C-alpha positions in Angstrom: 16.7 8.2 -7.2 16.5 6.3 -10.5 19.3 6.6 -13.1 18.6 10.0 -14.7 20.8 11.2 -17.5 18.6 13.7 -19.5 15.9 16.3 -19.0 13.4 13.8 -20.4 14.4 11.2 -17.8 13.9 13.8 -15.1 10.5 14.8 -16.4 9.5 11.1 -16.6 10.7 10.5 -13.1 8.7 13.4 -11.7 5.6 12.3 -13.6 6.0 8.8 -12.2 6.4 10.1 -8.7 3.3 12.3 -9.1 1.2 9.3 -10.3 2.5 7.2 -7.4 1.7 10.0 -4.9 -1.9 10.4 -6.2 -2.5 6.6 -6.1 -1.1 6.4 -2.5 -3.3 9.3 -1.3 -6.4 7.9 -2.8 -5.6 4.4 -1.4 -5.0 5.9 2.1 -8.4 7.7 2.1 -10.3 4.7 0.8 -8.3 2.4 3.2 -9.4 4.5 6.2 -13.1 4.4 5.2 -12.8 0.6 4.6 -11.0 0.0 7.8 -13.6 2.0 9.7 -16.6 0.1 8.4 -14.9 -3.3 8.6 -14.0 -2.7 12.3 -17.5 -1.4 12.9 -18.8 -4.7 11.7 -16.1 -7.1 12.9 -14.4 -6.7 16.2 -16.4 -7.1 19.4 -18.3 -9.6 21.6 -21.6 -8.6 20.2 -22.2 -9.8 16.6 -23.9 -7.5 14.2 -24.7 -8.0 10.5 -23.9 -5.4 7.9 -27.6 -4.7 7.4 -28.0 -4.0 11.1 -25.1 -1.6 11.1 -26.5 0.2 8.1 -29.9 0.5 9.7 -28.4 2.1 12.8 -26.2 4.5 10.9 -29.0 5.7 8.5 -31.8 5.8 11.1 -33.8 2.9 10.0 -35.4 0.2 12.1 -33.1 -1.1 14.9 -33.2 -2.2 18.5 -31.9 -0.2 21.4 -29.2 -2.7 22.0 -28.0 -2.4 18.4 -28.0 1.4 18.6 -26.0 1.3 21.8 -23.3 -1.1 20.5 -22.8 0.8 17.2 -23.3 4.5 18.3 -22.2 4.5 21.9 -19.4 1.8 21.9 -17.9 1.1 18.5 -18.2 4.5 16.7 -16.6 6.6 19.4 -13.9 4.0 20.0 -13.0 3.9 16.3 -13.0 7.7 16.1 -10.6 7.8 19.1 -8.4 5.2 17.2 -8.3 7.5 14.1 -7.4 10.6 16.0 -4.8 9.0 18.2 -3.2 7.2 15.2 -3.2 10.4 13.2 -1.7 12.4 16.1 1.1 9.9 17.0 2.1 9.3 13.4 2.2 13.0 12.5 4.1 13.8 15.7 6.7 11.2 14.7 7.0 12.8 11.2 7.5 16.2 12.7 10.2 15.0 15.1 12.1 13.2 12.4 12.0 16.3 10.2 12.7 18.8 13.0 15.7 16.9 14.4 16.7 15.3 11.1 16.8 11.9 12.7 14.9 8.8 11.3 14.6 7.3 14.8 12.8 10.2 16.4 9.3 9.6 17.6 7.2 10.3 20.7 8.0 6.9 22.3 11.6 6.7 21.4 12.4 10.3 22.6 10.6 9.7 25.9 7.8 12.2 25.1 5.1 9.6 25.7 6.6 8.6 29.0 6.6 12.2 30.2 3.0 12.6 29.2 2.1 9.3 30.9 3.7 10.5 34.1 1.7 13.7 34.1 -1.6 11.8 33.5 -0.7 9.2 36.1 -0.1 12.0 38.7 -3.6 13.3 37.9 -5.2 9.8 38.2 -3.3 8.9 41.3 -3.4 12.1 43.4 -5.7 14.5 41.6 -2.8 16.8 40.7 -4.1 19.5 38.3 -7.6 19.3 39.7 -8.0 23.0 39.0 -8.5 22.0 35.3 -11.7 20.2 36.2 -12.7 17.6 33.6 -9.5 18.3 31.7 -7.3 17.3 34.6 -5.8 14.2 33.0 -5.3 15.6 29.5 -4.1 18.9 30.9 -1.4 17.2 33.0 -0.4 15.0 30.1 0.0 18.0 27.9 2.1 19.9 30.5 4.5 17.1 31.1 4.6 16.3 27.4 5.9 19.8 26.7 8.3 19.7 29.7 9.8 16.4 28.5 10.2 17.6 24.9 11.8 20.8 26.2 14.2 18.9 28.5 15.2 16.4 25.7 15.8 19.3 23.3 17.9 21.3 25.8 20.0 18.3 26.7 20.7 17.5 23.0 21.3 21.1 22.0 24.9 22.4 21.5 26.3 25.6 20.0 26.6 23.7 16.7 22.9 22.6 16.7 21.1 19.5 17.9 23.4 16.5 17.9 21.5 13.4 16.7 23.4 11.0 19.0 22.8 13.1 22.0 19.2 13.6 21.0 18.5 9.8 21.1 20.5 9.3 24.3 18.7 12.2 26.0 15.3 10.8 24.9 16.2 7.4 26.2 17.4 8.8 29.5 14.3 11.0 30.0 12.0 8.1 29.0 13.7 5.9 31.6 13.5 8.6 34.2 9.7 9.2 33.8 9.1 5.4 33.6 10.8 5.2 36.9 8.7 7.9 38.4 5.6 6.1 37.2 6.8 3.0 39.0 7.2 5.0 42.1 3.6 6.2 41.8 2.5 2.6 41.3 4.3 1.7 44.6 2.6 4.5 46.5 -1.1 4.3 45.4 -3.8 1.9 46.5 -4.8 -1.2 44.7 -7.6 0.3 42.6 -5.4 3.2 41.4 -2.5 0.8 40.8 -4.6 -1.4 38.5 -5.8 1.6 36.6 -2.3 3.1 36.0 -0.7 -0.3 35.1 -3.4 -1.1 32.5 -3.4 2.5 31.2 0.4 2.5 30.7 0.0 -0.5 28.4 -2.2 1.5 26.0 -5.8 0.7 25.3 -9.0 2.1 23.8 -11.2 -0.1 26.1 -12.7 2.8 28.0 -12.9 5.3 25.1 -16.4 6.7 24.5 -17.8 10.0 23.4 -16.3 11.8 26.4 -12.8 10.6 25.4 -13.4 11.6 21.8 -14.3 15.2 23.0 -11.1 15.3 25.0 -8.8 14.2 22.2 -10.6 16.2 19.4 -9.6 19.8 20.1 -5.9 19.4 20.9 -5.3 16.9 18.0 -7.1 19.0 15.5 -5.3 22.2 16.6 -2.0 20.4 16.4 -2.6 18.9 13.0 -3.7 22.2 11.6 -0.6 23.9 12.9 1.7 21.2 11.4 -0.1 21.3 8.0 0.3 25.1 7.9 4.1 24.7 8.4 4.6 21.9 5.8 6.8 24.1 3.6 9.0 25.0 6.6 9.4 21.4 7.6 10.5 20.6 4.0 13.2 23.1 4.2 14.3 22.3 7.8 14.6 18.6 7.0 17.1 19.6 4.3 19.2 21.5 6.7 18.8 24.3 9.2 21.3 26.6 7.5 19.7 26.2 4.1 16.2 26.8 5.7 17.4 30.0 7.3 18.9 31.2 4.0 15.5 30.6 2.4 13.8 32.9 5.0 12.6 30.3 7.6 12.7 31.4 11.2 14.1 28.0 12.4 14.0 28.8 16.1 10.4 30.0 16.0 9.3 27.1 13.8 10.9 24.6 16.2 9.1 26.1 19.2 5.7 26.1 17.4 6.2 22.5 16.2 7.1 21.5 19.8 3.9 23.0 21.0 1.8 21.3 18.3 3.4 18.0 19.0 2.8 18.4 22.7 -0.8 19.0 22.0 -1.2 15.9 19.9 0.8 13.6 22.1 -0.7 14.9 25.3 -4.2 14.6 24.0 -3.6 11.1 22.7 -1.9 9.8 25.9 -4.7 11.2 28.0 -7.3 8.9 26.5 -5.4 5.8 25.3 -2.3 5.6 27.5 1.1 4.9 26.1 1.1 3.5 22.6 4.5 3.3 21.1 6.2 3.1 17.7 3.2 4.5 15.7 5.2 7.6 15.0 8.1 5.5 13.8 6.4 3.0 11.6 3.8 5.0 9.7 5.9 8.0 8.6 8.7 5.7 7.3 6.3 3.6 5.2 4.9 6.7 3.5 8.2 8.3 3.1 9.4 5.3 1.2 6.4 5.4 -1.0 6.1 9.2 -1.9 9.4 10.7 -0.8 10.1 13.5 1.7 7.5 16.1 0.7 5.6 17.1 3.8 2.7 18.5 1.8 1.9 14.8 0.9 3.3 13.2 4.0 1.2 15.1 6.6 -2.2 14.0 5.2 -0.9 10.5 4.5 0.3 10.2 8.1 -3.2 11.4 9.2 -5.0 8.8 7.2 -2.4 6.1 7.5 -2.1 6.5 11.3 -5.8 6.1 11.6 -5.8 2.9 9.5 -2.8 1.5 11.4 -4.5 2.2 14.8 -7.8 0.8 13.8 -6.2 -2.4 12.5 -4.1 -2.8 15.7 -7.1 -2.2 18.0 -9.3 -4.6 16.0 -6.6 -7.3 16.3 -6.0 -6.6 20.0 -9.6 -7.0 20.9 -10.6 -9.8 18.5 -7.6 -12.1 17.9 -7.0 -13.2 21.5 -9.1 -15.0 24.1 -9.2 -11.8 26.2 -8.9 -8.1 25.1 -5.1 -7.4 24.6 -3.6 -4.0 25.3 -3.0 -2.3 21.9 0.2 -0.7 23.2 1.8 -4.1 23.8 0.8 -5.2 20.3 2.4 -2.1 18.7 5.5 -2.6 20.7 5.8 -6.2 19.5 5.6 -4.9 15.9 7.5 -1.7 16.4 10.6 -3.1 18.1 11.7 -5.2 15.1 10.9 -2.2 12.8 13.1 0.0 15.1 15.9 -2.5 14.7 15.4 -2.5 10.9 15.6 1.3 10.7 18.6 1.3 12.9 20.5 -1.2 10.8 19.6 0.3 7.4 19.9 4.0 8.1 22.9 4.2 10.4 24.4 7.2 8.7 21.3 9.4 9.0 20.8 8.3 12.6 24.3 9.1 13.9 25.9 11.7 11.6 
């Protein structure tokens, strides 16, 4: 916080923060709209002009090929990018607040690996076939929740959740489920092996309207639940004892947030595979800009996560000679960011 000596300084500080917050929110909304239309125009093997895209979107004269590329390929893929980015970034924000650890995110705590194992089981052996068309997302959600529960129980002590133990538990569980995925890859046939390997790298290559329908319901439900508990997250992030004294049922809130996070991460992993570090990068960027208020951070993570994922996917499919797995790209960016956070926020991470 800036050097504040008088009430006038404090008022000026709050007004400045409010102006910055308004500017950041407007920029995030406009940035998402801009990113969507730029990616709709640029980023694919089939070249389209802006006028052709406008004609398709507004029902004017267009060819069947143009309509197919825009409405059946690019639009659903971009919508999947938005929802997955929003889900992963918001999940990271919730975990960082819930466990009061700046390093917490679905990928770092092994949640994504657990969901990936559940989905891989469904793809390889049809486990969860009783769920029908929702077999893969259903198994991803089930193992997402199981992993989060195991990580939490391993880190929990009679004094609360230890941050060091939380990270170590997450790393251990992530390694364990990654090992199980490797076992599956060893056991399945060649076609299933190729599908699982590429899928664990994270990609939106096969995302269409069916994928969007799969991710829509769990992510929207999860986001609504998290938004409803924004005040409780503000208090819990300041300390569990203080939150309890303010009337927050910390245990119930934590369980509800774990369910909401499982919905979002499970739905995301089911359609895009494992995409790491989104939940680490996006929340930290906006927290540095607008502060720790979750009433602002939650919508910003929704819009910002969508922007980040659209940009990453556009780069992955356009900047290389062949389509590049977006999960590999986010890992290349996220690993240095992880090191930066680890070096600059040691006290919050380990205390």
